[in-house]
C-alpha positions in Angstrom: 83.2 207.3 -1.7 84.8 206.9 -4.4 85.2 209.4 -8.0 86.3 208.7 -11.1 89.1 211.3 -12.0 87.9 214.4 -14.1 90.7 212.8 -17.4 89.6 209.1 -17.2 85.5 210.4 -16.9 86.6 212.6 -19.9 87.9 209.0 -21.6 85.0 207.3 -20.8 82.4 209.3 -22.5 85.1 209.7 -25.9 84.7 206.0 -26.5 80.7 205.7 -25.3 80.6 208.8 -28.2 82.7 207.1 -30.9 81.0 204.1 -30.5 77.6 205.3 -30.4 78.9 207.0 -33.9 80.2 204.3 -35.7 76.8 201.7 -34.8 74.6 200.9 -37.5 71.1 202.8 -38.9 68.5 200.9 -38.2 66.3 202.6 -40.9 67.2 201.4 -44.0 67.8 203.4 -47.0 65.6 205.5 -49.0 64.0 204.2 -52.4 65.3 204.4 -55.6 62.5 205.8 -58.1 62.3 203.2 -61.1 64.4 203.6 -64.1 64.4 201.6 -67.6 67.3 200.2 -66.3 66.1 199.0 -63.6 63.4 197.2 -64.9 63.4 193.4 -65.3 61.7 191.3 -67.9 59.7 188.2 -67.0 56.5 186.5 -68.6 53.3 186.7 -67.0 51.5 183.5 -65.9 49.3 184.0 -63.8 47.4 186.9 -62.5 45.1 187.3 -59.4 42.7 190.4 -59.6 41.1 189.8 -55.9 44.3 189.6 -53.8 46.2 192.2 -56.3 48.5 189.2 -57.5 50.7 188.1 -60.3 52.9 185.8 -61.0 56.1 186.0 -62.9 58.2 184.0 -64.6 61.1 186.7 -64.5 65.0 187.5 -64.7 66.8 188.2 -62.0 65.7 191.2 -59.9 69.7 193.1 -59.1 68.1 195.1 -56.3 65.9 192.5 -54.7 69.8 190.4 -55.1 66.6 187.9 -56.5 67.8 184.9 -58.9 65.7 184.1 -62.3 62.7 182.1 -61.0 59.0 182.3 -61.0 56.8 184.0 -58.0 53.6 186.1 -57.0 53.9 189.7 -56.5 51.7 191.8 -54.5 51.2 195.1 -56.9 51.0 198.1 -56.1 47.5 199.3 -57.6 45.3 196.7 -59.0 44.8 198.5 -62.0 47.8 197.3 -62.9 46.6 193.8 -63.3 44.0 194.8 -65.9 47.1 195.7 -68.4 47.9 192.4 -68.9 47.2 188.9 -69.3 48.9 185.3 -69.4 52.1 184.8 -71.5 51.8 189.1 -71.9 56.1 189.8 -72.3 56.4 192.5 -69.6 59.4 194.3 -67.6 58.6 195.5 -63.9 59.6 196.7 -61.1 59.6 195.4 -57.2 60.3 197.1 -54.4 59.6 195.6 -50.7 56.5 197.3 -49.3 56.0 196.7 -45.6 58.1 193.1 -45.7 56.7 192.1 -49.0 57.6 191.8 -52.9 55.8 194.7 -55.1 55.5 195.4 -58.2 55.3 199.2 -58.2 55.6 199.8 -62.0 54.8 197.1 -65.0 54.5 197.5 -68.1 55.1 195.6 -71.9 58.2 194.7 -73.0 59.1 196.1 -76.2 
């Protein structure tokens, strides 16, 4: 029978622990709350209240590393869509919710 020398066993156990400590975390960091500095300017292009969708022509979205473009977003609360209409200038915050970019804050631009 072949046995590991106690020193070799301790070395292997230590290396395994160090490798596990350096493994990347599987959980993403918690989302940051919307702050005035994190709002993006946009113009409402289309609203679909039944689907809870808003299409925005928006500027750069730093927290998602998204360049300016026109695209549709889900909204966290359908009531957000009652306060805007196509052509309105707005400011918004978007987070990834259940794998989809979702507007979590929407306000009229000042």
